Structures are given as C-alpha cells and as structure tokens.
N, C-alpha and C positions, 0 to 999 in steps of 0.2 A: 507587448502583451505581458512580459514579466513585470514591467514597471506598474502596469495597471493592477495586476494581481498583488503585487507588493503593497501598493497604496490601499487597495481594498482590505488586505489583511491587517494593515496598520490601523485603519479606521475601525475595523471590527474589534481589534484588541483594545483600542482606546475606549470604545463603546462598552465593552465588557468590564474594564477596570473602572469606568465611571459608574456603572450599575453596582459594582461591588462596594465602591466608596459610598454610594447612596444608601445601600443596605446597612453598612456599618453606621452611618449617620443616623438612620432611622432607629437602629437598635440602641444606640447611645441616647437618643432622645427618649425612647420608651423607658430605658433604665433610669434616666434622670427624673422622668415623670413619676415613676414608681417610688423613687427616693423622696421626692417632694410630698407625695401622698402619705408615705410612712411618717415623715416629719410632721405633717399636719395632724395626723392621729396622735402622735406623741405630744405635740404641743397642746392639743385639746385636753388630753389626759392631765398634763401638768398644770394647765389653767384651772381645771376642776379641783385638783389637789390643792393648789394655791388658795383658791376661794375657800375651800374647807378649812385649811389651816388658818387663814385670816379671820374666819368666822368664830373660831374657838377662843375662849378666854385663856390667856396664858396661865400655866400652872406655876404657882409660887412655892418653891421648895424650901424646906427647913434648912437651918445652918449646917446640918449634917451632910448636905449635898454640895456645900460650897466648894469643896476641893474637886468636884467632878465637873469636867468640861461641858458635857451634854447630858444632864441627868435623865431626860426623857429617853434618849437612845440607850443609855446605860441600863435603865430599868426594863425597857422593852426587850433588849437583847438577853438580859438575864432571865426573863420569863420564857422567851422563846427557846432558850438553851436547856430548859428543864421541862420536857413534855410529860414527865411523871406527875406534874401538877394538874393535868387535864383530868376532869372527873368522869370521863367516859373511856371505855376500852375500844380499840379499833376492831372492826369486823371484817370478815372476808380477806384477812391478810393485810388490811390497811394499817398504816401507822399514824397515830394521832399526832397532829402538829398545830401550833398556833398559826393562824393565817392573817389575823387582823387584830389590832389592839388600839386602845385609846386610854391615855392617862386621864382620869377624871379629875383628880386633885392630888394634893401632896401625900395622900394616904391610900388611894384606891385606883385600880386599873381594871378596865373592861377588856375582855379578850374573847375572840371568836376562834373556834378550833374545828378541825375536820380530819378525816382519814381518807377522803375520796369517796366514801359511801354514806357516812353520816356526819352531821355537824352539830355544833352547839355553841353556847355562850356562857361565860361565867364572869363573876366579879371577884377580884382578889384584893386583899389588903396587903400593902407592902411596907417594909421599913428596912433600914440599913442595920446590919449586925455590927458588933464592935469591931470586926475585921474590915468593915466597909463593903460587905457583900449584901446585895438585896435578898431579903427573905420574904416569902409570899405565904399567905394563908387564904384558902378558899373561903369566901364569905357566902356566895350564893351561886348555884348553878341556875341559869335562867331557862325556864321551861320553853320548849319549842312548840 
C-alpha cells in the first residue's frame, strides 16, 4: 500500500512539474511574440524614415561646413538647443521645444515646435559665425 501511495505521489509531482514547465514555456513564447511585434513596429517606422530620407535631395553645404563631420545634425542640434528662437510662448506651464526639423538647403531650415498645448512652424536662415557656431534668424512663422 505504501508503495502504491509513493508511486501515486511521484506521478502527481511529475505531473505538476510538467504543468509548471508548460506554463513557463507558454510565458516565454508570449514574451518572444511581443518582442517580435515590437520589432516589426520599429522596423516599419525605420523603413518609412529611410524612404523619406531617400526621397529628399541631399543638401550641398558651403566650404564653411567642410570641417564639420555631419553638418545636418550639427545644425539641427544647435537649433534644438536654443528654444528662445521659437516665436511663440508656452501656455499653461508648457515649455516650447523643437520637435521636428528639416534642412531645406544650405541656408534655410524648417522647424516644428510645441509645448504640449500649442504648436507651430517656422523657417529660419542659418549661417556659421566666425567661431564656427551656427547662428539663426527667424525668416517666417508659418500660420497654423
């Protein structure tokens, strides 16, 4: 009788551990599926961005930019780091910031800005100072 009870207990334990392993496997599969879905979304986003970048005409910069490794990023970062250039004031405690930019050519950049409540767009002229820093001048605030 003891042997039968011991065998039955062993089978029950093996059955429980098998179910636990099965649950772990299902959780791992669900986690991997979620990761694949997230990577698909990221891939789609990157594909769209790549198509947009490929469709743009490359900007040809003047000799003043020859010493700069990535002039587009240099100009965009300089603009983003100076939110005082934004021709709108934030409302309801919002802080204006540039959210999207596009260099139009070797002299002009388009920028979109917002504070979480209101947004707008503007065109700036840019040039390098004698010290090699980008300087911006607001050309036009684009009406919304």
